[in-house]
N, C-alpha and C positions, 0 to 999 in steps of 0.2 A: 733364338740361337739360347742352343740347348747347351748345359753342362756337364763334361764328360766327365765320368768318376774316374781317378786313375787308382792303380793297386797299391796300397799298399809298401812304403818301402819294410825294408830285415828289420831297420832298426823303429818305423815307431811300430812295428808289429812286436820287438822286442820289449817298448816299452809300454804297450797296452797289456802284455802279460805279466811286466810286472808291478802296474798298475792296478789290478785287478787280485793279484798275490796277498799286494799287501791291503790290501780292499775284506781280501776273505781272512786274510788271519786276523785284521783289528775287527772282522764279525767275529771273529768265534775268543778274541777277548774281552769285545765288551759283554758277550754271553753268557763269561763266567757266572755261576752260581756265587751269587754272595756268600755265600755258607764259607765256602771252601775257602776265603779269602781272610777266614778269621782267624786260621790256623789249625796246626795239626798236634793236636794233642801228640800220639805216639812221637812226632820230631822233637816236639817239645821235651818229651821227655829225653828221648836222645840226647837232649841238648846240653837237658839239665845234669843228668850223667855225666858228661862230656865239661861244661864250664861250673857246676856249680857246687858238684858231689865234694871238691878236693877240700869245702868251708861246713856246707850243706849239706845236711843229713838229710838221706831222700827218704825214711824211714822218720820215727820218732825221739830215735836220741840224735845224742849233738855231734857232730863231727868236731869244732871248735866250738870253743867259749864263746868267740862272739860272732858268730850266726848262726840263728833257729833254726830248726832243721823247715825245710822245702811245705813239707805240710801242713806247720803251726803259720806261718804267711801266707800261705791258700787260706789256713781257714780261721785268719785274723776277721772279728768281726766288722771291724772297720776299713776292711782295703776295698779300694777303688782301682778300678784294672784304669783310668786315666792317670791316676799317681803310679802305679803300681810302670804302665807305659815309661812316664816320661822317667820314672827312676831305670831302669833299665836303658834308657838311650843315654844317659848322660849320670851314673852312679858317683854319689862320694864315698871317699875315704872309710873305710877300708876296701869295698868294696873293688875290686881293679875294674877297670873300664877293656871291654871285651868288645867295645863298636860292631856291638850285635847290626843285624840288616832288619829292618821294618818286620820282615817275613818272620825273622828267630825270634824277634818280640812277640812276633802275635802268638808264634807256635807255643813258646815258653807260657805264657800268658795260659794256652789253650789248655795244654798241661797242668798250671795251678788250678785252673775250673777245674779240670776234670779232678783234680786230687780233695779238692775241695768241695764240688757232689760226691764223695764217698764215705 
């Protein structure tokens, strides 16, 4: 007795297409270059100008008495990325909590690393 194959229904075809699309997008995300997940210094510079420059100078001068210039922070000899990441995620007063996303934190850190290398 031979089994007879039925034609797939429209619903089954749609579900299959959706599954294939999800797998395709997932493979693109999984194949993302790890270096791009480290942050974008250009975006970090924009974020620094937008969020940080009211207290931190972007050059070598001081924007306020309480906040050192970002270049000074970037070039601090004992600055560790893990500490900086934790600080940006959960700052203490007088620094306001901007509720930065992980991507924004990565971008700001990339910007500070670029300042450090200059």
